[in-house]
C-alpha positions as CSV (number, residue, x, y, z in Angstrom):
1,M,82.8,66.8,101.9
2,S,80.8,64.4,104.4
3,R,84.4,62.1,103.5
4,C,86.5,65.0,104.4
5,M,85.0,65.9,108.2
6,G,85.1,62.5,109.2
7,T,88.8,62.1,109.0
8,R,89.4,65.5,110.5
9,F,86.9,64.2,113.4
10,R,89.0,60.7,113.4
11,R,92.4,62.9,114.2
12,L,90.6,64.8,116.8
13,P,91.3,62.3,119.7
14,G,94.8,61.9,118.8
15,L,95.8,66.0,118.6
16,I,94.1,66.6,121.8
17,L,96.2,63.6,123.7
18,A,99.1,64.4,122.0
19,V,98.7,68.3,122.9
20,L,98.0,67.4,126.8
21,G,100.9,65.2,126.6
22,L,103.1,68.2,125.5
23,V,101.2,69.9,128.4
24,I,101.9,67.8,131.3
25,M,105.2,66.8,130.1
26,G,106.0,71.0,130.3
27,F,104.2,71.0,133.7
28,G,106.6,68.2,134.9
29,I,109.6,69.8,133.4
30,Y,108.9,73.4,135.0
31,R,108.4,71.4,138.3
32,G,111.7,70.2,137.9
33,E,111.2,66.7,137.8
34,M,113.1,65.9,135.0
35,A,116.3,65.8,137.7
36,V,114.4,62.9,139.3
37,V,113.8,60.9,136.7
38,L,117.1,61.2,135.5
39,E,118.8,60.3,138.7
40,K,116.3,57.3,138.9
41,A,117.1,56.2,135.2
42,V,121.0,56.4,136.2
43,N,120.6,54.2,139.5
44,I,118.7,51.4,137.8
45,C,121.5,51.6,135.2
46,M,123.9,51.3,137.6
47,E,122.6,48.3,139.4
48,C,122.1,46.6,136.0
49,V,125.6,46.9,135.5
50,G,126.3,46.0,138.8
51,I,128.2,49.0,139.9
52,G,125.5,50.6,142.1
């Protein structure tokens, strides 16, 4: 039984970080940051191609 409990606790930090990341991403989308990031990505791509 101790072997099973060790595996459970080993996965816990990764699960907590994944959930925290999803919460932070959701908050950013709620604030409208997704549009800002997309705009910056398009600008960078245009500069690399030489159009912007």
